[in-house]
C-alpha positions as CSV (number, residue, x, y, z in Angstrom):
1,M,9.3,-9.8,15.5
2,Y,5.6,-8.9,15.3
3,T,4.1,-6.1,13.4
4,V,0.9,-4.1,13.8
5,Y,-0.1,-2.5,10.5
6,I,-2.7,-0.3,9.1
7,L,-3.9,-0.6,5.5
8,Y,-5.8,2.0,3.5
9,A,-8.0,1.5,0.4
10,Q,-8.7,4.7,-1.4
11,S,-11.5,3.2,-3.5
12,I,-13.7,2.6,-0.4
13,D,-12.0,5.2,1.9
14,K,-11.5,2.7,4.7
15,F,-8.7,1.6,7.0
16,Y,-7.9,-1.9,8.2
17,V,-5.9,-2.6,11.3
18,G,-4.1,-6.0,11.7
19,F,-1.0,-7.7,13.1
20,T,1.3,-10.3,11.8
21,G,4.3,-12.4,12.6
22,D,5.2,-12.4,8.9
23,R,6.6,-9.5,7.0
24,P,3.8,-6.9,6.4
25,E,4.3,-7.1,2.7
26,I,3.5,-10.9,2.7
27,R,0.4,-10.2,4.8
28,L,-0.7,-7.5,2.3
29,E,-0.4,-10.0,-0.6
30,K,-2.8,-12.2,1.3
31,H,-5.3,-9.4,1.8
32,L,-5.1,-8.6,-1.9
33,A,-5.6,-12.3,-3.0
34,S,-9.1,-13.7,-3.5
35,H,-10.7,-14.4,-0.2
36,K,-13.8,-13.5,1.9
37,G,-13.7,-10.9,4.6
38,F,-13.5,-7.2,5.1
39,T,-10.4,-6.6,2.9
40,S,-12.0,-8.5,-0.1
41,R,-14.1,-5.3,-0.7
42,A,-11.2,-3.5,-2.4
43,K,-8.1,-4.4,-4.3
44,D,-6.1,-1.2,-3.8
45,W,-5.0,-1.7,-0.2
46,Q,-1.7,-0.1,0.8
47,I,0.4,-0.3,3.9
48,V,0.2,3.2,5.5
49,Y,1.5,2.5,9.0
50,I,3.8,-0.1,10.7
51,E,4.7,-0.6,14.4
52,K,7.0,-3.4,15.4
53,F,7.1,-5.4,18.6
54,D,9.4,-8.1,20.0
55,V,6.6,-9.7,22.1
56,K,3.4,-11.1,20.4
57,D,1.1,-10.1,23.3
58,Q,2.2,-6.5,23.0
59,A,1.4,-6.5,19.3
60,I,-2.0,-8.0,20.0
61,Q,-2.7,-5.4,22.7
62,R,-1.7,-2.5,20.4
63,E,-3.9,-3.9,17.5
64,K,-6.9,-4.1,19.9
65,Q,-6.2,-0.6,21.2
66,I,-6.2,0.9,17.7
67,K,-9.3,-1.0,16.7
68,N,-11.1,0.1,19.8
69,W,-10.6,3.7,18.8
70,K,-13.2,3.4,16.1
71,S,-12.2,6.8,15.0
72,K,-10.9,7.5,11.5
73,K,-9.6,10.9,12.7
74,K,-7.5,9.3,15.5
75,I,-6.0,6.7,13.0
76,I,-5.1,9.5,10.6
77,E,-3.4,11.4,13.4
78,L,-1.4,8.2,14.3
79,I,-0.3,7.8,10.7
80,R,0.7,11.4,10.3
81,S,2.7,11.3,13.5
82,S,4.9,8.6,12.1
83,E,5.8,10.5,8.9
């Protein structure tokens, strides 16, 4: 099982889109740990969206699709549609 996830950090008002073969909670812990990279800019990341896939390539494609939107509004619409 593969998961595409969206994280949100209120402190910097940013979203992060990723995918993992682990449980999303485990991946979130890694984002919150000390490291370099985009998610190191905040320590209040939360999982706000999850989409599951059986096939790794499908998850990668979906992650790329969402990242290519480059639209905060479209990401918010996606999150709201899942509630």
